[in-house]
mmCIF entry with sequence, helices, sheets and N, C-alpha, C, O atoms, coordinates in Angstrom:
data_MODEL
# 
_entry.id   MODEL 
# 
_entity.id                         1 
_entity.type                       polymer 
_entity.pdbx_number_of_molecules   1 
# 
_entity_poly.entity_id                      1 
_entity_poly.type                           'polypeptide(L)' 
_entity_poly.nstd_linkage                   no 
_entity_poly.nstd_monomer                   no 
_entity_poly.pdbx_seq_one_letter_code       
;(UNK)(UNK)(UNK)(UNK)(UNK)(UNK)(UNK)(UNK)(UNK)(UNK)(UNK)(UNK)(UNK)(UNK)(UNK)(UNK)
(UNK)(UNK)(UNK)(UNK)(UNK)(UNK)(UNK)(UNK)(UNK)(UNK)(UNK)(UNK)(UNK)(UNK)(UNK)(UNK)
(UNK)(UNK)(UNK)(UNK)(UNK)(UNK)(UNK)(UNK)(UNK)(UNK)(UNK)(UNK)(UNK)(UNK)(UNK)(UNK)
(UNK)
;
_entity_poly.pdbx_seq_one_letter_code_can   XXXXXXXXXXXXXXXXXXXXXXXXXXXXXXXXXXXXXXXXXXXXXXXXX 
_entity_poly.pdbx_strand_id                 A 
# 
loop_
_entity_poly_seq.entity_id 
_entity_poly_seq.num 
_entity_poly_seq.mon_id 
_entity_poly_seq.hetero 
1 1  UNK n 
1 2  UNK n 
1 3  UNK n 
1 4  UNK n 
1 5  UNK n 
1 6  UNK n 
1 7  UNK n 
1 8  UNK n 
1 9  UNK n 
1 10 UNK n 
1 11 UNK n 
1 12 UNK n 
1 13 UNK n 
1 14 UNK n 
1 15 UNK n 
1 16 UNK n 
1 17 UNK n 
1 18 UNK n 
1 19 UNK n 
1 20 UNK n 
1 21 UNK n 
1 22 UNK n 
1 23 UNK n 
1 24 UNK n 
1 25 UNK n 
1 26 UNK n 
1 27 UNK n 
1 28 UNK n 
1 29 UNK n 
1 30 UNK n 
1 31 UNK n 
1 32 UNK n 
1 33 UNK n 
1 34 UNK n 
1 35 UNK n 
1 36 UNK n 
1 37 UNK n 
1 38 UNK n 
1 39 UNK n 
1 40 UNK n 
1 41 UNK n 
1 42 UNK n 
1 43 UNK n 
1 44 UNK n 
1 45 UNK n 
1 46 UNK n 
1 47 UNK n 
1 48 UNK n 
1 49 UNK n 
# 
_struct_asym.id          A 
_struct_asym.entity_id   1 
# 
loop_
_struct_conf.conf_type_id 
_struct_conf.id 
_struct_conf.pdbx_PDB_helix_id 
_struct_conf.beg_label_comp_id 
_struct_conf.beg_label_asym_id 
_struct_conf.beg_label_seq_id 
_struct_conf.pdbx_beg_PDB_ins_code 
_struct_conf.end_label_comp_id 
_struct_conf.end_label_asym_id 
_struct_conf.end_label_seq_id 
_struct_conf.pdbx_end_PDB_ins_code 
_struct_conf.beg_auth_comp_id 
_struct_conf.beg_auth_asym_id 
_struct_conf.beg_auth_seq_id 
_struct_conf.end_auth_comp_id 
_struct_conf.end_auth_asym_id 
_struct_conf.end_auth_seq_id 
_struct_conf.pdbx_PDB_helix_class 
_struct_conf.details 
_struct_conf.pdbx_PDB_helix_length 
HELX_P HELX_P1 AA1 UNK A 11 ? UNK A 22 ? UNK A 11 UNK A 22 1 ? 12 
HELX_P HELX_P2 AA2 UNK A 29 ? UNK A 48 ? UNK A 29 UNK A 48 1 ? 20 
# 
_struct_conf_type.id          HELX_P 
_struct_conf_type.criteria    ? 
_struct_conf_type.reference   ? 
# 
loop_
_atom_site.group_PDB 
_atom_site.id 
_atom_site.type_symbol 
_atom_site.label_atom_id 
_atom_site.label_alt_id 
_atom_site.label_comp_id 
_atom_site.label_asym_id 
_atom_site.label_entity_id 
_atom_site.label_seq_id 
_atom_site.pdbx_PDB_ins_code 
_atom_site.Cartn_x 
_atom_site.Cartn_y 
_atom_site.Cartn_z 
_atom_site.occupancy 
_atom_site.B_iso_or_equiv 
_atom_site.pdbx_formal_charge 
_atom_site.auth_seq_id 
_atom_site.auth_comp_id 
_atom_site.auth_asym_id 
_atom_site.auth_atom_id 
_atom_site.pdbx_PDB_model_num 
ATOM 1   N N  . UNK A 1 1  ? 98.874  96.713  102.639 1.00 0.00 ? 1  UNK A N  1 
ATOM 2   C CA . UNK A 1 1  ? 97.615  97.413  102.496 1.00 0.00 ? 1  UNK A CA 1 
ATOM 3   C C  . UNK A 1 1  ? 97.203  97.394  101.017 1.00 0.00 ? 1  UNK A C  1 
ATOM 4   O O  . UNK A 1 1  ? 98.030  97.629  100.136 1.00 0.00 ? 1  UNK A O  1 
ATOM 5   N N  . UNK A 1 2  ? 95.960  97.122  100.760 1.00 0.00 ? 2  UNK A N  1 
ATOM 6   C CA . UNK A 1 2  ? 95.454  97.097  99.387  1.00 0.00 ? 2  UNK A CA 1 
ATOM 7   C C  . UNK A 1 2  ? 95.015  98.496  98.978  1.00 0.00 ? 2  UNK A C  1 
ATOM 8   O O  . UNK A 1 2  ? 94.557  99.294  99.796  1.00 0.00 ? 2  UNK A O  1 
ATOM 9   N N  . UNK A 1 3  ? 95.170  98.769  97.676  1.00 0.00 ? 3  UNK A N  1 
ATOM 10  C CA . UNK A 1 3  ? 94.735  100.038 97.112  1.00 0.00 ? 3  UNK A CA 1 
ATOM 11  C C  . UNK A 1 3  ? 93.783  99.763  95.968  1.00 0.00 ? 3  UNK A C  1 
ATOM 12  O O  . UNK A 1 3  ? 93.874  98.728  95.308  1.00 0.00 ? 3  UNK A O  1 
ATOM 13  N N  . UNK A 1 4  ? 92.877  100.685 95.737  1.00 0.00 ? 4  UNK A N  1 
ATOM 14  C CA . UNK A 1 4  ? 91.941  100.563 94.616  1.00 0.00 ? 4  UNK A CA 1 
ATOM 15  C C  . UNK A 1 4  ? 92.663  100.820 93.309  1.00 0.00 ? 4  UNK A C  1 
ATOM 16  O O  . UNK A 1 4  ? 93.582  101.636 93.226  1.00 0.00 ? 4  UNK A O  1 
ATOM 17  N N  . UNK A 1 5  ? 92.216  100.095 92.284  1.00 0.00 ? 5  UNK A N  1 
ATOM 18  C CA . UNK A 1 5  ? 92.750  100.253 90.944  1.00 0.00 ? 5  UNK A CA 1 
ATOM 19  C C  . UNK A 1 5  ? 91.577  100.126 89.978  1.00 0.00 ? 5  UNK A C  1 
ATOM 20  O O  . UNK A 1 5  ? 90.778  99.195  90.083  1.00 0.00 ? 5  UNK A O  1 
ATOM 21  N N  . UNK A 1 6  ? 91.479  101.039 89.060  1.00 0.00 ? 6  UNK A N  1 
ATOM 22  C CA . UNK A 1 6  ? 90.406  101.007 88.084  1.00 0.00 ? 6  UNK A CA 1 
ATOM 23  C C  . UNK A 1 6  ? 90.951  100.457 86.769  1.00 0.00 ? 6  UNK A C  1 
ATOM 24  O O  . UNK A 1 6  ? 91.981  100.923 86.279  1.00 0.00 ? 6  UNK A O  1 
ATOM 25  N N  . UNK A 1 7  ? 90.262  99.463  86.193  1.00 0.00 ? 7  UNK A N  1 
ATOM 26  C CA . UNK A 1 7  ? 90.669  98.917  84.902  1.00 0.00 ? 7  UNK A CA 1 
ATOM 27  C C  . UNK A 1 7  ? 89.450  98.856  83.983  1.00 0.00 ? 7  UNK A C  1 
ATOM 28  O O  . UNK A 1 7  ? 88.308  98.860  84.441  1.00 0.00 ? 7  UNK A O  1 
ATOM 29  N N  . UNK A 1 8  ? 89.714  98.798  82.694  1.00 0.00 ? 8  UNK A N  1 
ATOM 30  C CA . UNK A 1 8  ? 88.661  98.653  81.702  1.00 0.00 ? 8  UNK A CA 1 
ATOM 31  C C  . UNK A 1 8  ? 88.959  97.399  80.893  1.00 0.00 ? 8  UNK A C  1 
ATOM 32  O O  . UNK A 1 8  ? 90.053  97.243  80.350  1.00 0.00 ? 8  UNK A O  1 
ATOM 33  N N  . UNK A 1 9  ? 87.973  96.505  80.816  1.00 0.00 ? 9  UNK A N  1 
ATOM 34  C CA . UNK A 1 9  ? 88.125  95.278  80.036  1.00 0.00 ? 9  UNK A CA 1 
ATOM 35  C C  . UNK A 1 9  ? 86.874  95.083  79.187  1.00 0.00 ? 9  UNK A C  1 
ATOM 36  O O  . UNK A 1 9  ? 85.816  95.642  79.478  1.00 0.00 ? 9  UNK A O  1 
ATOM 37  N N  . UNK A 1 10 ? 87.011  94.285  78.136  1.00 0.00 ? 10 UNK A N  1 
ATOM 38  C CA . UNK A 1 10 ? 85.848  94.107  77.272  1.00 0.00 ? 10 UNK A CA 1 
ATOM 39  C C  . UNK A 1 10 ? 84.816  93.177  77.916  1.00 0.00 ? 10 UNK A C  1 
ATOM 40  O O  . UNK A 1 10 ? 85.102  92.473  78.885  1.00 0.00 ? 10 UNK A O  1 
ATOM 41  N N  . UNK A 1 11 ? 83.625  93.197  77.353  1.00 0.00 ? 11 UNK A N  1 
ATOM 42  C CA . UNK A 1 11 ? 82.494  92.461  77.932  1.00 0.00 ? 11 UNK A CA 1 
ATOM 43  C C  . UNK A 1 11 ? 82.735  90.959  77.963  1.00 0.00 ? 11 UNK A C  1 
ATOM 44  O O  . UNK A 1 11 ? 82.281  90.278  78.882  1.00 0.00 ? 11 UNK A O  1 
ATOM 45  N N  . UNK A 1 12 ? 83.441  90.438  76.972  1.00 0.00 ? 12 UNK A N  1 
ATOM 46  C CA . UNK A 1 12 ? 83.715  88.996  76.943  1.00 0.00 ? 12 UNK A CA 1 
ATOM 47  C C  . UNK A 1 12 ? 84.566  88.597  78.142  1.00 0.00 ? 12 UNK A C  1 
ATOM 48  O O  . UNK A 1 12 ? 84.325  87.558  78.756  1.00 0.00 ? 12 UNK A O  1 
ATOM 49  N N  . UNK A 1 13 ? 85.546  89.406  78.473  1.00 0.00 ? 13 UNK A N  1 
ATOM 50  C CA . UNK A 1 13 ? 86.401  89.104  79.612  1.00 0.00 ? 13 UNK A CA 1 
ATOM 51  C C  . UNK A 1 13 ? 85.590  89.144  80.917  1.00 0.00 ? 13 UNK A C  1 
ATOM 52  O O  . UNK A 1 13 ? 85.791  88.313  81.802  1.00 0.00 ? 13 UNK A O  1 
ATOM 53  N N  . UNK A 1 14 ? 84.691  90.099  81.025  1.00 0.00 ? 14 UNK A N  1 
ATOM 54  C CA . UNK A 1 14 ? 83.825  90.175  82.214  1.00 0.00 ? 14 UNK A CA 1 
ATOM 55  C C  . UNK A 1 14 ? 82.985  88.912  82.321  1.00 0.00 ? 14 UNK A C  1 
ATOM 56  O O  . UNK A 1 14 ? 82.827  88.364  83.412  1.00 0.00 ? 14 UNK A O  1 
ATOM 57  N N  . UNK A 1 15 ? 82.446  88.448  81.204  1.00 0.00 ? 15 UNK A N  1 
ATOM 58  C CA . UNK A 1 15 ? 81.644  87.223  81.207  1.00 0.00 ? 15 UNK A CA 1 
ATOM 59  C C  . UNK A 1 15 ? 82.464  86.026  81.669  1.00 0.00 ? 15 UNK A C  1 
ATOM 60  O O  . UNK A 1 15 ? 81.978  85.199  82.440  1.00 0.00 ? 15 UNK A O  1 
ATOM 61  N N  . UNK A 1 16 ? 83.704  85.930  81.204  1.00 0.00 ? 16 UNK A N  1 
ATOM 62  C CA . UNK A 1 16 ? 84.572  84.826  81.617  1.00 0.00 ? 16 UNK A CA 1 
ATOM 63  C C  . UNK A 1 16 ? 84.881  84.900  83.113  1.00 0.00 ? 16 UNK A C  1 
ATOM 64  O O  . UNK A 1 16 ? 84.901  83.880  83.801  1.00 0.00 ? 16 UNK A O  1 
ATOM 65  N N  . UNK A 1 17 ? 85.118  86.103  83.603  1.00 0.00 ? 17 UNK A N  1 
ATOM 66  C CA . UNK A 1 17 ? 85.369  86.286  85.040  1.00 0.00 ? 17 UNK A CA 1 
ATOM 67  C C  . UNK A 1 17 ? 84.140  85.881  85.844  1.00 0.00 ? 17 UNK A C  1 
ATOM 68  O O  . UNK A 1 17 ? 84.259  85.218  86.875  1.00 0.00 ? 17 UNK A O  1 
ATOM 69  N N  . UNK A 1 18 ? 82.977  86.272  85.382  1.00 0.00 ? 18 UNK A N  1 
ATOM 70  C CA . UNK A 1 18 ? 81.744  85.932  86.094  1.00 0.00 ? 18 UNK A CA 1 
ATOM 71  C C  . UNK A 1 18 ? 81.506  84.426  86.105  1.00 0.00 ? 18 UNK A C  1 
ATOM 72  O O  . UNK A 1 18 ? 80.947  83.897  87.067  1.00 0.00 ? 18 UNK A O  1 
ATOM 73  N N  . UNK A 1 19 ? 81.920  83.731  85.052  1.00 0.00 ? 19 UNK A N  1 
ATOM 74  C CA . UNK A 1 19 ? 81.818  82.265  85.040  1.00 0.00 ? 19 UNK A CA 1 
ATOM 75  C C  . UNK A 1 19 ? 82.723  81.665  86.112  1.00 0.00 ? 19 UNK A C  1 
ATOM 76  O O  . UNK A 1 19 ? 82.334  80.716  86.792  1.00 0.00 ? 19 UNK A O  1 
ATOM 77  N N  . UNK A 1 20 ? 83.922  82.212  86.265  1.00 0.00 ? 20 UNK A N  1 
ATOM 78  C CA . UNK A 1 20 ? 84.826  81.733  87.315  1.00 0.00 ? 20 UNK A CA 1 
ATOM 79  C C  . UNK A 1 20 ? 84.211  81.929  88.695  1.00 0.00 ? 20 UNK A C  1 
ATOM 80  O O  . UNK A 1 20 ? 84.385  81.089  89.578  1.00 0.00 ? 20 UNK A O  1 
ATOM 81  N N  . UNK A 1 21 ? 83.503  83.019  88.883  1.00 0.00 ? 21 UNK A N  1 
ATOM 82  C CA . UNK A 1 21 ? 82.885  83.308  90.179  1.00 0.00 ? 21 UNK A CA 1 
ATOM 83  C C  . UNK A 1 21 ? 81.789  82.297  90.517  1.00 0.00 ? 21 UNK A C  1 
ATOM 84  O O  . UNK A 1 21 ? 81.547  82.015  91.691  1.00 0.00 ? 21 UNK A O  1 
ATOM 85  N N  . UNK A 1 22 ? 81.130  81.755  89.503  1.00 0.00 ? 22 UNK A N  1 
ATOM 86  C CA . UNK A 1 22 ? 80.086  80.759  89.744  1.00 0.00 ? 22 UNK A CA 1 
ATOM 87  C C  . UNK A 1 22 ? 80.653  79.483  90.356  1.00 0.00 ? 22 UNK A C  1 
ATOM 88  O O  . UNK A 1 22 ? 79.950  78.766  91.067  1.00 0.00 ? 22 UNK A O  1 
ATOM 89  N N  . UNK A 1 23 ? 81.923  79.201  90.079  1.00 0.00 ? 23 UNK A N  1 
ATOM 90  C CA . UNK A 1 23 ? 82.570  78.013  90.629  1.00 0.00 ? 23 UNK A CA 1 
ATOM 91  C C  . UNK A 1 23 ? 82.996  78.201  92.082  1.00 0.00 ? 23 UNK A C  1 
ATOM 92  O O  . UNK A 1 23 ? 83.475  77.263  92.720  1.00 0.00 ? 23 UNK A O  1 
ATOM 93  N N  . UNK A 1 24 ? 82.822  79.401  92.597  1.00 0.00 ? 24 UNK A N  1 
ATOM 94  C CA . UNK A 1 24 ? 83.155  79.728  93.991  1.00 0.00 ? 24 UNK A CA 1 
ATOM 95  C C  . UNK A 1 24 ? 84.638  79.567  94.335  1.00 0.00 ? 24 UNK A C  1 
ATOM 96  O O  . UNK A 1 24 ? 84.997  79.426  95.504  1.00 0.00 ? 24 UNK A O  1 
ATOM 97  N N  . UNK A 1 25 ? 85.489  79.588  93.317  1.00 0.00 ? 25 UNK A N  1 
ATOM 98  C CA . UNK A 1 25 ? 86.920  79.490  93.576  1.00 0.00 ? 25 UNK A CA 1 
ATOM 99  C C  . UNK A 1 25 ? 87.508  80.856  93.950  1.00 0.00 ? 25 UNK A C  1 
ATOM 100 O O  . UNK A 1 25 ? 88.609  80.941  94.494  1.00 0.00 ? 25 UNK A O  1 
ATOM 101 N N  . UNK A 1 26 ? 86.769  81.904  93.656  1.00 0.00 ? 26 UNK A N  1 
ATOM 102 C CA . UNK A 1 26 ? 87.224  83.271  93.922  1.00 0.00 ? 26 UNK A CA 1 
ATOM 103 C C  . UNK A 1 26 ? 86.129  84.027  94.654  1.00 0.00 ? 26 UNK A C  1 
ATOM 104 O O  . UNK A 1 26 ? 84.942  83.740  94.500  1.00 0.00 ? 26 UNK A O  1 
ATOM 105 N N  . UNK A 1 27 ? 86.555  85.003  95.456  1.00 0.00 ? 27 UNK A N  1 
ATOM 106 C CA . UNK A 1 27 ? 85.596  85.770  96.264  1.00 0.00 ? 27 UNK A CA 1 
ATOM 107 C C  . UNK A 1 27 ? 84.799  86.771  95.437  1.00 0.00 ? 27 UNK A C  1 
ATOM 108 O O  . UNK A 1 27 ? 83.599  86.948  95.645  1.00 0.00 ? 27 UNK A O  1 
ATOM 109 N N  . UNK A 1 28 ? 85.484  87.430  94.490  1.00 0.00 ? 28 UNK A N  1 
ATOM 110 C CA . UNK A 1 28 ? 84.850  88.487  93.701  1.00 0.00 ? 28 UNK A CA 1 
ATOM 111 C C  . UNK A 1 28 ? 85.723  88.784  92.476  1.00 0.00 ? 28 UNK A C  1 
ATOM 112 O O  . UNK A 1 28 ? 86.768  88.160  92.296  1.00 0.00 ? 28 UNK A O  1 
ATOM 113 N N  . UNK A 1 29 ? 85.307  89.715  91.651  1.00 0.00 ? 29 UNK A N  1 
ATOM 114 C CA . UNK A 1 29 ? 86.059  90.046  90.431  1.00 0.00 ? 29 UNK A CA 1 
ATOM 115 C C  . UNK A 1 29 ? 87.462  90.545  90.764  1.00 0.00 ? 29 UNK A C  1 
ATOM 116 O O  . UNK A 1 29 ? 88.424  90.213  90.071  1.00 0.00 ? 29 UNK A O  1 
ATOM 117 N N  . UNK A 1 30 ? 87.574  91.330  91.810  1.00 0.00 ? 30 UNK A N  1 
ATOM 118 C CA . UNK A 1 30 ? 88.895  91.837  92.200  1.00 0.00 ? 30 UNK A CA 1 
ATOM 119 C C  . UNK A 1 30 ? 89.843  90.695  92.544  1.00 0.00 ? 30 UNK A C  1 
ATOM 120 O O  . UNK A 1 30 ? 91.026  90.742  92.207  1.00 0.00 ? 30 UNK A O  1 
ATOM 121 N N  . UNK A 1 31 ? 89.327  89.681  93.209  1.00 0.00 ? 31 UNK A N  1 
ATOM 122 C CA . UNK A 1 31 ? 90.143  88.533  93.577  1.00 0.00 ? 31 UNK A CA 1 
ATOM 123 C C  . UNK A 1 31 ? 90.633  87.804  92.328  1.00 0.00 ? 31 UNK A C  1 
ATOM 124 O O  . UNK A 1 31 ? 91.792  87.396  92.268  1.00 0.00 ? 31 UNK A O  1 
ATOM 125 N N  . UNK A 1 32 ? 89.767  87.637  91.334  1.00 0.00 ? 32 UNK A N  1 
ATOM 126 C CA . UNK A 1 32 ? 90.157  86.989  90.078  1.00 0.00 ? 32 UNK A CA 1 
ATOM 127 C C  . UNK A 1 32 ? 91.288  87.784  89.418  1.00 0.00 ? 32 UNK A C  1 
ATOM 128 O O  . UNK A 1 32 ? 92.307  87.216  89.025  1.00 0.00 ? 32 UNK A O  1 
ATOM 129 N N  . UNK A 1 33 ? 91.103  89.080  89.301  1.00 0.00 ? 33 UNK A N  1 
ATOM 130 C CA . UNK A 1 33 ? 92.112  89.932  88.649  1.00 0.00 ? 33 UNK A CA 1 
ATOM 131 C C  . UNK A 1 33 ? 93.410  89.921  89.442  1.00 0.00 ? 33 UNK A C  1 
ATOM 132 O O  . UNK A 1 33 ? 94.490  89.853  88.854  1.00 0.00 ? 33 UNK A O  1 
ATOM 133 N N  . UNK A 1 34 ? 93.327  89.985  90.755  1.00 0.00 ? 34 UNK A N  1 
ATOM 134 C CA . UNK A 1 34 ? 94.526  89.990  91.592  1.00 0.00 ? 34 UNK A CA 1 
ATOM 135 C C  . UNK A 1 34 ? 95.321  88.694  91.423  1.00 0.00 ? 34 UNK A C  1 
ATOM 136 O O  . UNK A 1 34 ? 96.546  88.732  91.309  1.00 0.00 ? 34 UNK A O  1 
ATOM 137 N N  . UNK A 1 35 ? 94.634  87.549  91.407  1.00 0.00 ? 35 UNK A N  1 
ATOM 138 C CA . UNK A 1 35 ? 95.324  86.266  91.249  1.00 0.00 ? 35 UNK A CA 1 
ATOM 139 C C  . UNK A 1 35 ? 95.952  86.150  89.856  1.00 0.00 ? 35 UNK A C  1 
ATOM 140 O O  . UNK A 1 35 ? 97.067  85.646  89.718  1.00 0.00 ? 35 UNK A O  1 
ATOM 141 N N  . UNK A 1 36 ? 95.240  86.613  88.829  1.00 0.00 ? 36 UNK A N  1 
ATOM 142 C CA . UNK A 1 36 ? 95.775  86.574  87.467  1.00 0.00 ? 36 UNK A CA 1 
ATOM 143 C C  . UNK A 1 36 ? 97.003  87.481  87.342  1.00 0.00 ? 36 UNK A C  1 
ATOM 144 O O  . UNK A 1 36 ? 97.993  87.106  86.714  1.00 0.00 ? 36 UNK A O  1 
ATOM 145 N N  . UNK A 1 37 ? 96.937  88.651  87.930  1.00 0.00 ? 37 UNK A N  1 
ATOM 146 C CA . UNK A 1 37 ? 98.066  89.578  87.881  1.00 0.00 ? 37 UNK A CA 1 
ATOM 147 C C  . UNK A 1 37 ? 99.260  89.027  88.648  1.00 0.00 ? 37 UNK A C  1 
ATOM 148 O O  . UNK A 1 37 ? 100.402 89.163  88.210  1.00 0.00 ? 37 UNK A O  1 
ATOM 149 N N  . UNK A 1 38 ? 98.997  88.409  89.783  1.00 0.00 ? 38 UNK A N  1 
ATOM 150 C CA . UNK A 1 38 ? 100.074 87.815  90.569  1.00 0.00 ? 38 UNK A CA 1 
ATOM 151 C C  . UNK A 1 38 ? 100.791 86.727  89.762  1.00 0.00 ? 38 UNK A C  1 
ATOM 152 O O  . UNK A 1 38 ? 102.021 86.680  89.731  1.00 0.00 ? 38 UNK A O  1 
ATOM 153 N N  . UNK A 1 39 ? 100.021 85.862  89.115  1.00 0.00 ? 39 UNK A N  1 
ATOM 154 C CA . UNK A 1 39 ? 100.612 84.796  88.298  1.00 0.00 ? 39 UNK A CA 1 
ATOM 155 C C  . UNK A 1 39 ? 101.412 85.385  87.140  1.00 0.00 ? 39 UNK A C  1 
ATOM 156 O O  . UNK A 1 39 ? 102.520 84.930  86.858  1.00 0.00 ? 39 UNK A O  1 
ATOM 157 N N  . UNK A 1 40 ? 100.864 86.386  86.474  1.00 0.00 ? 40 UNK A N  1 
ATOM 158 C CA . UNK A 1 40 ? 101.551 87.045  85.367  1.00 0.00 ? 40 UNK A CA 1 
ATOM 159 C C  . UNK A 1 40 ? 102.892 87.625  85.820  1.00 0.00 ? 40 UNK A C  1 
ATOM 160 O O  . UNK A 1 40 ? 103.916 87.429  85.165  1.00 0.00 ? 40 UNK A O  1 
ATOM 161 N N  . UNK A 1 41 ? 102.876 88.332  86.936  1.00 0.00 ? 41 UNK A N  1 
ATOM 162 C CA . UNK A 1 41 ? 104.101 88.962  87.429  1.00 0.00 ? 41 UNK A CA 1 
ATOM 163 C C  . UNK A 1 41 ? 105.133 87.924  87.872  1.00 0.00 ? 41 UNK A C  1 
ATOM 164 O O  . UNK A 1 41 ? 106.330 88.115  87.659  1.00 0.00 ? 41 UNK A O  1 
ATOM 165 N N  . UNK A 1 42 ? 104.685 86.840  88.480  1.00 0.00 ? 42 UNK A N  1 
ATOM 166 C CA . UNK A 1 42 ? 105.610 85.773  88.875  1.00 0.00 ? 42 UNK A CA 1 
ATOM 167 C C  . UNK A 1 42 ? 106.267 85.146  87.650  1.00 0.00 ? 42 UNK A C  1 
ATOM 168 O O  . UNK A 1 42 ? 107.468 84.874  87.661  1.00 0.00 ? 42 UNK A O  1 
ATOM 169 N N  . UNK A 1 43 ? 105.484 84.916  86.590  1.00 0.00 ? 43 UNK A N  1 
ATOM 170 C CA . UNK A 1 43 ? 106.036 84.343  85.362  1.00 0.00 ? 43 UNK A CA 1 
ATOM 171 C C  . UNK A 1 43 ? 107.029 85.295  84.709  1.00 0.00 ? 43 UNK A C  1 
ATOM 172 O O  . UNK A 1 43 ? 108.077 84.866  84.225  1.00 0.00 ? 43 UNK A O  1 
ATOM 173 N N  . UNK A 1 44 ? 106.705 86.581  84.693  1.00 0.00 ? 44 UNK A N  1 
ATOM 174 C CA . UNK A 1 44 ? 107.622 87.575  84.124  1.00 0.00 ? 44 UNK A CA 1 
ATOM 175 C C  . UNK A 1 44 ? 108.919 87.621  84.925  1.00 0.00 ? 44 UNK A C  1 
ATOM 176 O O  . UNK A 1 44 ? 110.006 87.709  84.356  1.00 0.00 ? 44 UNK A O  1 
ATOM 177 N N  . UNK A 1 45 ? 108.797 87.560  86.250  1.00 0.00 ? 45 UNK A N  1 
ATOM 178 C CA . UNK A 1 45 ? 109.969 87.599  87.112  1.00 0.00 ? 45 UNK A CA 1 
ATOM 179 C C  . UNK A 1 45 ? 110.848 86.372  86.880  1.00 0.00 ? 45 UNK A C  1 
ATOM 180 O O  . UNK A 1 45 ? 112.074 86.484  86.847  1.00 0.00 ? 45 UNK A O  1 
ATOM 181 N N  . UNK A 1 46 ? 110.224 85.198  86.718  1.00 0.00 ? 46 UNK A N  1 
ATOM 182 C CA . UNK A 1 46 ? 110.985 83.969  86.466  1.00 0.00 ? 46 UNK A CA 1 
ATOM 183 C C  . UNK A 1 46 ? 111.751 84.070  85.161  1.00 0.00 ? 46 UNK A C  1 
ATOM 184 O O  . UNK A 1 46 ? 112.876 83.578  85.074  1.00 0.00 ? 46 UNK A O  1 
ATOM 185 N N  . UNK A 1 47 ? 111.177 84.692  84.150  1.00 0.00 ? 47 UNK A N  1 
ATOM 186 C CA . UNK A 1 47 ? 111.846 84.828  82.846  1.00 0.00 ? 47 UNK A CA 1 
ATOM 187 C C  . UNK A 1 47 ? 113.012 85.803  82.921  1.00 0.00 ? 47 UNK A C  1 
ATOM 188 O O  . UNK A 1 47 ? 113.976 85.680  82.165  1.00 0.00 ? 47 UNK A O  1 
ATOM 189 N N  . UNK A 1 48 ? 112.927 86.773  83.831  1.00 0.00 ? 48 UNK A N  1 
ATOM 190 C CA . UNK A 1 48 ? 113.996 87.767  83.967  1.00 0.00 ? 48 UNK A CA 1 
ATOM 191 C C  . UNK A 1 48 ? 115.203 87.200  84.712  1.00 0.00 ? 48 UNK A C  1 
ATOM 192 O O  . UNK A 1 48 ? 116.326 87.675  84.545  1.00 0.00 ? 48 UNK A O  1 
ATOM 193 N N  . UNK A 1 49 ? 114.965 86.200  85.517  1.00 0.00 ? 49 UNK A N  1 
ATOM 194 C CA . UNK A 1 49 ? 116.065 85.623  86.329  1.00 0.00 ? 49 UNK A CA 1 
ATOM 195 C C  . UNK A 1 49 ? 116.664 84.407  85.702  1.00 0.00 ? 49 UNK A C  1 
ATOM 196 O O  . UNK A 1 49 ? 117.589 83.817  86.261  1.00 0.00 ? 49 UNK A O  1 
# 
């Protein structure tokens, strides 16, 4: 089950996310953030093991 999460990012990051959305590779801003967080956590986990 997904839960809401509130984050604050600077305007430049929002602009970059919106550019990614124009390519239609992601459904929405939440999807972009979720995929980035997933990749970050996987990389951190790989470094720990």
